[in-house]
C-alpha positions as CSV (number, residue, x, y, z in Angstrom):
1,X,4.7,-24.9,-28.7
2,X,4.0,-28.0,-30.6
3,X,1.4,-28.4,-33.3
4,X,-1.5,-30.6,-32.4
5,X,-1.5,-31.8,-36.0
6,X,1.8,-33.7,-35.5
7,X,0.8,-36.2,-32.9
8,X,-0.3,-39.8,-33.4
9,X,-2.2,-42.1,-31.1
10,X,-0.5,-45.5,-30.8
11,X,0.3,-48.3,-28.3
12,X,3.2,-48.1,-25.9
13,X,6.1,-50.3,-27.0
14,X,8.5,-52.0,-24.6
15,X,11.3,-49.8,-25.9
16,X,9.3,-46.6,-24.9
17,X,8.7,-47.6,-21.2
18,X,11.9,-45.7,-20.2
19,X,10.5,-42.6,-21.9
20,X,7.2,-43.0,-20.1
21,X,9.0,-43.3,-16.8
22,X,11.1,-40.1,-17.5
23,X,7.9,-38.2,-18.4
24,X,6.2,-39.5,-15.2
25,X,9.1,-38.5,-12.9
26,X,9.3,-35.0,-14.4
27,X,5.6,-34.4,-13.5
28,X,5.6,-35.8,-10.0
29,X,4.3,-33.3,-7.5
30,X,7.4,-33.7,-5.4
31,X,9.6,-32.6,-8.4
32,X,7.6,-29.5,-9.5
33,X,6.9,-26.1,-7.9
34,X,3.6,-25.5,-6.1
35,X,2.8,-22.9,-8.8
36,X,3.4,-25.4,-11.6
37,X,1.3,-28.1,-9.8
38,X,-1.6,-25.7,-9.4
39,X,-1.5,-24.4,-13.0
40,X,-0.5,-27.5,-14.9
41,X,-1.6,-30.4,-12.7
42,X,0.6,-33.0,-11.2
43,X,1.2,-36.8,-10.7
44,X,1.2,-38.3,-7.2
45,X,2.3,-41.9,-7.6
46,X,5.6,-43.1,-9.0
47,X,5.4,-46.3,-11.0
48,X,8.4,-48.6,-11.7
49,X,9.3,-50.4,-14.9
50,X,8.1,-53.7,-13.6
51,X,4.7,-52.1,-12.7
52,X,4.3,-50.7,-16.2
53,X,5.4,-54.0,-17.7
54,X,2.7,-55.7,-15.6
55,X,0.1,-53.3,-16.9
56,X,1.3,-54.0,-20.4
57,X,1.0,-57.7,-20.0
58,X,-2.8,-57.5,-19.7
59,X,-3.8,-54.4,-21.7
60,X,-2.6,-52.3,-24.5
61,X,-1.3,-48.9,-23.3
62,X,-2.6,-46.0,-25.5
63,X,0.0,-43.2,-25.8
64,X,0.5,-40.2,-28.0
65,X,3.7,-39.8,-29.9
66,X,5.1,-37.0,-31.9
67,X,7.7,-38.6,-34.1
68,X,9.9,-40.4,-31.6
69,X,8.8,-38.3,-28.6
70,X,6.3,-39.5,-26.1
71,X,3.8,-36.6,-25.7
72,X,1.3,-38.3,-23.4
73,X,0.1,-41.5,-21.9
74,X,-2.9,-43.0,-20.0
75,X,-2.1,-46.2,-18.2
76,X,-4.7,-48.9,-18.6
77,X,-4.8,-51.2,-15.6
78,X,-6.8,-54.4,-15.5
79,X,-8.3,-55.7,-12.3
80,X,-5.7,-58.5,-12.3
81,X,-2.9,-56.0,-12.6
82,X,-4.4,-54.0,-9.7
83,X,-4.3,-57.1,-7.6
84,X,-0.6,-57.4,-8.3
85,X,0.4,-53.8,-8.0
86,X,0.3,-52.7,-4.4
87,X,-0.4,-49.0,-5.0
88,X,-3.4,-49.8,-7.2
89,X,-5.0,-52.4,-4.9
90,X,-6.8,-50.0,-2.6
91,X,-8.4,-48.2,-5.6
92,X,-9.6,-51.6,-6.9
93,X,-11.0,-52.7,-3.5
94,X,-12.8,-49.4,-2.9
95,X,-14.3,-49.3,-6.4
96,X,-15.8,-52.7,-5.9
97,X,-17.9,-51.3,-3.1
98,X,-19.3,-48.3,-5.1
99,X,-22.1,-47.8,-7.5
100,X,-22.2,-46.1,-10.9
101,X,-25.5,-44.8,-12.2
102,X,-27.4,-47.4,-10.2
103,X,-25.2,-50.4,-10.8
104,X,-22.6,-51.9,-8.5
105,X,-19.2,-51.4,-10.0
106,X,-18.3,-55.0,-8.9
107,X,-20.9,-56.2,-11.4
108,X,-19.6,-54.0,-14.3
109,X,-16.9,-54.8,-16.7
110,X,-14.4,-52.2,-15.7
111,X,-10.7,-51.3,-15.6
112,X,-8.7,-48.5,-14.2
113,X,-6.5,-45.6,-15.4
114,X,-3.4,-45.9,-13.2
115,X,-2.3,-42.4,-14.4
116,X,-2.6,-40.0,-17.3
117,X,0.0,-37.4,-18.2
118,X,0.5,-35.0,-21.1
119,X,4.0,-33.6,-21.5
120,X,4.7,-29.9,-21.0
121,X,4.6,-28.2,-24.4
122,X,1.7,-30.4,-25.5
123,X,-0.9,-29.4,-22.9
124,X,-4.0,-27.6,-24.1
125,X,-3.9,-29.1,-27.6
126,X,-6.4,-31.9,-27.2
127,X,-4.0,-34.7,-26.3
128,X,-5.7,-35.5,-23.0
129,X,-9.0,-36.0,-24.8
130,X,-7.3,-37.9,-27.6
131,X,-5.8,-40.3,-25.0
132,X,-9.2,-41.0,-23.5
133,X,-10.8,-41.3,-27.0
134,X,-8.2,-44.0,-27.8
135,X,-9.2,-45.8,-24.6
136,X,-12.8,-45.7,-25.5
137,X,-12.2,-46.9,-29.1
138,X,-10.0,-49.7,-27.9
139,X,-11.9,-50.9,-24.8
140,X,-15.6,-49.8,-24.8
141,X,-16.5,-53.1,-26.6
142,X,-15.2,-55.2,-23.8
143,X,-15.7,-52.8,-20.8
144,X,-18.7,-50.9,-19.4
145,X,-16.7,-48.2,-17.7
146,X,-13.3,-46.7,-16.8
147,X,-12.4,-45.7,-13.3
148,X,-9.6,-43.6,-11.8
149,X,-8.8,-41.4,-8.8
150,X,-7.9,-37.7,-8.7
151,X,-6.3,-35.8,-5.9
152,X,-9.0,-33.1,-5.2
153,X,-6.2,-30.4,-5.2
154,X,-5.5,-31.2,-8.8
155,X,-8.1,-28.9,-10.2
156,X,-6.8,-29.0,-13.8
157,X,-7.1,-32.8,-13.9
158,X,-10.6,-32.6,-12.4
159,X,-11.7,-30.1,-15.1
160,X,-10.2,-32.2,-17.9
161,X,-11.8,-35.5,-16.6
162,X,-15.2,-33.8,-16.3
163,X,-14.9,-32.4,-19.8
164,X,-14.3,-36.0,-21.2
165,X,-17.3,-37.3,-19.3
166,X,-16.1,-38.7,-16.0
167,X,-18.3,-38.2,-12.9
168,X,-17.4,-38.3,-9.2
169,X,-18.8,-41.5,-7.6
170,X,-17.0,-41.3,-4.3
171,X,-14.7,-39.0,-2.2
172,X,-12.5,-39.8,0.8
173,X,-9.6,-38.5,2.7
174,X,-6.2,-40.4,2.9
175,X,-3.0,-39.0,4.3
176,X,-4.5,-35.6,4.7
177,X,-5.5,-35.3,1.0
178,X,-9.0,-35.6,-0.4
179,X,-9.4,-38.0,-3.3
180,X,-12.2,-38.3,-5.7
181,X,-13.0,-41.6,-7.4
182,X,-14.3,-40.8,-10.9
183,X,-15.8,-43.0,-13.5
184,X,-16.7,-42.7,-17.2
185,X,-19.8,-44.8,-17.9
186,X,-19.8,-46.1,-21.5
187,X,-23.0,-48.1,-21.3
188,X,-25.3,-45.3,-22.3
189,X,-23.1,-43.8,-25.0
């Protein structure tokens, strides 16, 4: 078990992209047991280095480091990057049709979390919340809200997002799975 006092919020560097991709792959649902997926959560989409670099071109990428070890990340994805990254495009297009607390999302300054992940051994120590706190500190001045999608079967992720302040603004089924679009509205905070 790692000590929560030994992590630091920083910005992903280009030399750390390979570490991020390794952490991502080790937490993909297809690479973990059903029991681990249920208990610890899971990732659905596999990003590539060019996709991550495209996200980095538009927005800083808050990460949590422990010394030289990547302990967690939350991928900031601009609307422009969503347009360029095929697996993000449907989320962007759907979000534009939704409302958040009485306002059309298309009229709000918003961006997306492409994915959030905390490494095994670091879970339950506040890193998830610290990653989103870093996003709010960095982007709340230029954005009204943050949007992402969660596989409804990922109950750990749902609980963590609700704890931070996300609310479900839409649900749909795709490929046999239920997905919830969630948003964190920074306007009233």
